[in-house]
GUKE-260667 format. One record per residue: residue number from 1; x, y, z of N, C-alpha, C in turn. Coordinates in steps of 0.05 Angstrom, whole numbers. Example, Ala and Ser with C-alpha at 12.3 -4.5 7.8 and 13.67 -1.06 7.14 Angstrom:
BEGIN
(site 1 (264 -114 156) (246 -90 156) (264 -66 156))
(site 2 (257 -45 142) (273 -21 143) (258 1 157))
***
This chain:
BEGIN
(site 1 (-442 -596 -471) (-437 -568 -468) (-436 -561 -438))
(site 2 (-415 -546 -431) (-413 -538 -403) (-428 -512 -398))
(site 3 (-440 -509 -373) (-454 -484 -367) (-434 -461 -367))
(site 4 (-444 -438 -374) (-427 -414 -374) (-433 -397 -349))
(site 5 (-413 -382 -342) (-416 -363 -319) (-431 -338 -329))
(site 6 (-436 -320 -311) (-447 -294 -318) (-424 -276 -325))
(site 7 (-429 -255 -341) (-408 -236 -346) (-397 -225 -319))
(site 8 (-372 -217 -318) (-360 -208 -294) (-342 -184 -299))
(site 9 (-336 -170 -278) (-319 -147 -280) (-295 -151 -261))
(site 10 (-271 -149 -271) (-247 -153 -254) (-233 -125 -252))
(site 11 (-223 -120 -228) (-208 -95 -224) (-179 -102 -217))
(site 12 (-161 -90 -230) (-132 -94 -226) (-119 -68 -221))
(site 13 (-102 -66 -200) (-88 -41 -194) (-58 -47 -194))
(site 14 (-43 -33 -209) (-14 -35 -210) (-2 -15 -190))
(site 15 (11 -26 -170) (21 -9 -148) (51 -4 -149))
(site 16 (58 20 -156) (86 30 -153) (106 16 -170))
(site 17 (99 -4 -186) (118 -18 -203) (119 -4 -230))
(site 18 (143 6 -237) (146 21 -261) (159 5 -284))
(site 19 (160 -21 -280) (171 -39 -300) (154 -39 -325))
(site 20 (166 -37 -349) (150 -38 -373) (135 -64 -376))
(site 21 (144 -85 -363) (132 -111 -365) (104 -112 -352))
(site 22 (99 -94 -333) (74 -95 -319) (55 -73 -327))
(site 23 (60 -60 -349) (44 -37 -358) (18 -46 -371))
(site 24 (16 -71 -379) (-10 -80 -391) (-14 -110 -385))
(site 25 (-40 -117 -386) (-48 -145 -382) (-61 -154 -408))
(site 26 (-55 -179 -416) (-66 -190 -441) (-80 -216 -435))
(site 27 (-105 -218 -443) (-119 -243 -443) (-125 -250 -472))
(site 28 (-105 -263 -484) (-105 -267 -513) (-129 -283 -522))
(site 29 (-137 -304 -507) (-159 -321 -515) (-186 -306 -516))
(site 30 (-187 -283 -502) (-211 -267 -501) (-209 -241 -518))
(site 31 (-185 -238 -530) (-181 -214 -547) (-180 -188 -530))
(site 32 (-170 -190 -505) (-169 -167 -487) (-140 -159 -482))
(site 33 (-135 -133 -485) (-109 -122 -478) (-115 -95 -465))
(site 34 (-106 -92 -439) (-112 -67 -424) (-87 -56 -413))
(site 35 (-84 -30 -415) (-62 -15 -401) (-68 -14 -372))
(site 36 (-47 -17 -355) (-50 -16 -326) (-35 9 -316))
(site 37 (-48 32 -314) (-34 55 -303) (-26 51 -274))
(site 38 (-5 63 -265) (5 60 -238) (-15 73 -218))
(site 39 (-22 58 -197) (-39 68 -175) (-67 77 -184))
(site 40 (-76 67 -206) (-104 73 -215) (-118 47 -221))
(site 41 (-142 43 -211) (-156 18 -217) (-162 16 -247))
(site 42 (-157 -8 -258) (-163 -14 -286) (-185 -35 -286))
(site 43 (-207 -29 -298) (-230 -48 -298) (-230 -63 -324))
(site 44 (-233 -90 -322) (-233 -107 -345) (-260 -122 -345))
(site 45 (-277 -117 -365) (-302 -131 -367) (-298 -158 -381))
(site 46 (-306 -179 -367) (-303 -206 -378) (-330 -217 -387))
(site 47 (-330 -231 -409) (-355 -242 -419) (-362 -267 -402))
(site 48 (-386 -278 -406) (-393 -304 -393) (-373 -325 -403))
(site 49 (-362 -340 -385) (-341 -359 -391) (-349 -387 -382))
(site 50 (-340 -407 -397) (-343 -435 -388) (-323 -441 -366))
(site 51 (-329 -459 -348) (-310 -466 -327) (-284 -475 -339))
(site 52 (-262 -467 -325) (-235 -474 -334) (-216 -452 -327))
(site 53 (-194 -450 -341) (-174 -430 -335) (-170 -412 -360))
(site 54 (-168 -386 -354) (-162 -366 -375) (-134 -355 -369))
(site 55 (-116 -359 -387) (-88 -350 -383) (-87 -320 -388))
(site 56 (-71 -306 -371) (-65 -278 -376) (-34 -275 -375))
(site 57 (-25 -255 -390) (4 -249 -391) (8 -219 -390))
(site 58 (33 -211 -385) (39 -183 -388) (43 -177 -417))
(site 59 (45 -151 -424) (48 -143 -452) (74 -153 -464))
(site 60 (94 -160 -448) (120 -169 -458) (121 -200 -458))
(site 61 (99 -213 -450) (98 -242 -449) (117 -255 -430))
(site 62 (124 -241 -409) (143 -252 -389) (130 -260 -363))
(site 63 (111 -245 -354) (96 -251 -330) (69 -264 -338))
(site 64 (61 -284 -324) (36 -298 -332) (22 -310 -308))
(site 65 (-3 -317 -312) (-19 -330 -292) (-45 -339 -304))
(site 66 (-64 -347 -287) (-90 -356 -297) (-112 -345 -280))
(site 67 (-135 -341 -292) (-160 -336 -278) (-175 -362 -279))
(site 68 (-183 -371 -255) (-198 -396 -253) (-228 -390 -253))
(site 69 (-242 -402 -272) (-271 -399 -273) (-283 -425 -262))
(site 70 (-297 -423 -240) (-308 -447 -227) (-337 -450 -236))
(site 71 (-347 -476 -238) (-375 -480 -245) (-393 -469 -223))
(site 72 (-417 -461 -231) (-437 -453 -212) (-445 -476 -195))
(site 73 (-451 -471 -170) (-461 -493 -152) (-488 -487 -143))
***
């Protein structure tokens, strides 16, 4: 069993982009879907996670990336 991180809070701000593709962020493996209003911080509370990568995508499944969870040292 791998050690888990502490819960975390991520803040994401959508700046001036009015594309429908960037209106929300989806972390499907965590069951999280959040709207990203333009020029307003959106806070996403993350649970304690095991080290590894958590994929995120836009609501249209076109833009994607990963959040890297590193082990505690």
